[in-house]
Every structure is written in structure tokens, then in C-alpha cells.
N, C-alpha and C positions, 0 to 999 in steps of 0.2 A: 223032589217036587212032584206032587200029584197032579192029576189031570185038571182038576178045579184050579189049583194054583197056576198051572201052565196057561190055562185060558185067560185068567186075569192079567198075567204077564204079557201075553200077546196083545190083549186089549189096550194095556198100558203103553206099549211100544207104539201101537197105531195112533192112540191119542195124542202122544208127543209129536209124531212125524206129521200127522194131518192137521192137527189143531194148533200147534205151538210152533214148531220149526217152519212149517209151510207159511205161517203168518209173521215170520221175521224174528222170533226170539232166537238169539244167537249165544247167550251166556251159557257156556258149557257146564257150570255148576247148577244153574237152574234146570237145564235139560236132563242132567243126570239125577237130579233129586226127583224130578216128576216121573222119570222112568223107574225109580226106586220105590216111592212111597205107595202103599196099597190103598188107593183112593176108595176102593169098594169097602173097606173097614170103617170108613168114616161117615157112612150113610146107614140107614136102616136095612135090615136083611131083606126087606121087600123091595128096596131100590138098588141092590147090588148090581143087577144086570144093566142098570142105567147109569152106573157111576162113572163111566169113562165117556159119556155123551157130551156133546158140544153145548151145555146148557147148565144152568144152576139147578140144584135140587133142594127141596125142603128137608130140614133136619128136626123139625119140632120147634116148639116155643116161638113160632112166628118168625123163624130165622132160616137162612139157607146156606148151603155150601156153594161157593162161587163157581162159575163156569171155569174149566181148566185154564183157558187162555188168559183170563183176568188174573188168576193167581200168578201165572208165569209173568205176565207183564208187570204187575206190581213188584214182584220179587226182583226181576231184572233191573227195574228202575232204581232199586237201592244200591246197585253196583257193588255188590258184596265180594270180598276177596277170601273169606274163610275164618278170619280170627275175631270176628266182630261179636259184640254183645248187642242183641237186637231186641227191642221191646215191641210186642204185638199187642194192639187194643182190640178186643173182641175175639176171643178164642173160638167161639162158634162150634163147629165140628171138630176142630183140632187139626184139620188137614193143611191149612196154611202154616201153622206152627211147625208141623212135621217136615214140611218142605224146607222151611227155614232151617230146621235142626239138622238137616242133611248137608247144609252148607256152611253154617257158622259155629262158632265156639259154644255160645249159650244163647237160648231164647227164653225171654220172660214175657208170659202172656197173662192177660187180665180178661176175666169174663164176669159180667154183672149178673148173669142168670145162674142161679145155683144148680138147677137140674143139669144144664150143659156143662157147667164146671165140674160137677162130680163124675159126669160120664166121661169127659174128655181126660180128665186126670187118671182115671182107671185105664183108658185106652193107652195113654202115654206110657203108663207103667207096663202094660201087657206087651207093648211093642218095643219096650226098652229104650225109650227116648229119654235117657237120663240127663241130657242136656237141656231139657225143657223145664222151666220152673213155672208153675201155674198159680195164679191167685185169684180169689173171689173178691171182686172190689169194683168200684167206680173207674172205669178205664180213662175217663176224661181227666182224672186227676194224676194219672201216670204212676210211677212207681219210684217216688223220690229217694227212698232208701238205697236203691241200686243204681241210680243215675250217677254220671251221664251215660247215655246209651249212644253207640255208633250209628244205629239206624233205628227208626221207628216206623211201624207200618200200621195204619188204622184202617180196619175192615168194615167200617161203617160211615155213613155220611153225615156231615154236619155243615152249618152255615159258614163255620170258620174253624181255623185249626186252634184246638184249646191251647191257651197260654202255658199251662204246666207241661205240655208236651214240648213246646218250643224251648222252654226253660231246661228241660232234662235232656235234650239233644246235644251231643257234644259238638264242639267246633270241628268242622270238617264232616260232620254226619249229615245223613239225608233222611228226610221224612216224606212218606208217601200217604195221601189221604184223599178220599172223594169229598169235595166241597161243593156245596149248592143248596138246592131246595129239597123238598120232600120227595118229588117225582123224579128228578134227575140231578146229576152232579157232574162236575169235571174232576178228572183224576189229576191231582196237583202233586208235584215233586218240589220240595224245597230243599236247599243246601245252606247249612249254617256256616257262614265263614266268620273271622275274627271281627270283621268291621261291618257286615252286612248280611242280609239273607237274600238268596236269589230264588226265583220261582219259575217253574216250568210247567205247562199245561199239557198233559198227555193225552187229552181226549175225553169224550162224554163217557158216561157210565151210570149205573143205577144200583145202589146199594141200600140196605135197610138203614134206619135211622141210628145215629150215634146219641144214645140217651145217657144223661148224667148231668152233673153240676155244670159242666162247661160244654154241654150239647143240648139236644132236644129234652124237653121235659117229659116225664113219663105219663 
């Protein structure tokens, strides 16, 4: 490990200790994943020294990489055990998918922006995340051919959870998504049971728009 790699490793551990564990994230899989994934590689070279800060960052195409704590909170809310097949809607920078890939068996991620899709697919290959499968498509339609999924994570906000995603969630599975208006949303977790769907509100948040057939119009 060279001095530059060591620097980022130190920053990564400080990020986890100060921003994540100190705020109540306790899932050991989430903590280990965020100590492992090199977040600085998921932002532009000009922003690498800001990658471990307590804030979101722009990644181009009017999109952002979320604040580290939000990534940790959403991942912990899925209550992952390690053998799941997870669907992510909105690949973006690819960082959230990489965190999931450190924890679960396979991650299926969908991105509607072709520039981001091509960039992140190359990055997944370079970092040898062979358990991530990426697709360029409308995420609000889900990935019917690979359903059902044990967990679904939506990284953009909509007025309601798209019905195709509910349909593609396995019984016993959990889905986490920001739900609300354009300026602010509530982070919602649903659990799909054999006879009903239960809903938990995890608090306020602010995400970019979920655009697609079952989301906001472009």
C-alpha cells in the first residue's frame, strides 16, 4: 500500500467512526463494507479529497453521490444477511451498489443515464465487482426477468413506490425508497408479507427525482 492509498484508508476509517457509527449505525456488514469500498474512486479526480466528507457530491449529469450516512442508513434498513439478491434503482456513481456488493450475493442495478451507466460499468470491472450486474433501462419498471428480489433499494425520490417494484419484491423482502415531493421526501421502508405490506417511516431526506414511466416525467 502506497502513501496515497494509506491516506484514503485512514480517511475511510475516520468517516465510518465519526459519521456512521457515532450516529447509530450498528450493522457489522454495513460498517465493514463502508470501511472497504474506496469512495474516492466513485467521484471525479477533482473531488477525491472531498470524497469522505459528511455531505453529498456532484457526479455530473445533474446527479449526486449521497452523503455517507444516508448510504449506511438505507443499507442497514434492508436488514441484509449476506445471501440476498438485491435490486438497486439508480446506479448513479456506483458507490451504493459497491457497498451492497460487499455484503450480498448479487446486486442488480439499473441506470437510465447512459453516460453514468457506461462509466460505472467500467469502474465495477476495474474494481472486480463481479457480483454486480448493471443494466441501462427505466428503473421504475424494475428487472422482471430476474425477479423476485430479496431486497430493493431506490436511490431517487418519487411520489409513490412504483407498482412493478412492489410486484418484483419477494415475500419477506424489504424495499427502501424516498417518497414525497420534489423538494423533500420521507425515507420509507416496506416489508412484503404473505398477506400484507407493512410500512415504516425512517425520517426526512432529499434525493434527486426518480424519472421514468412510474415516476416523474422527464
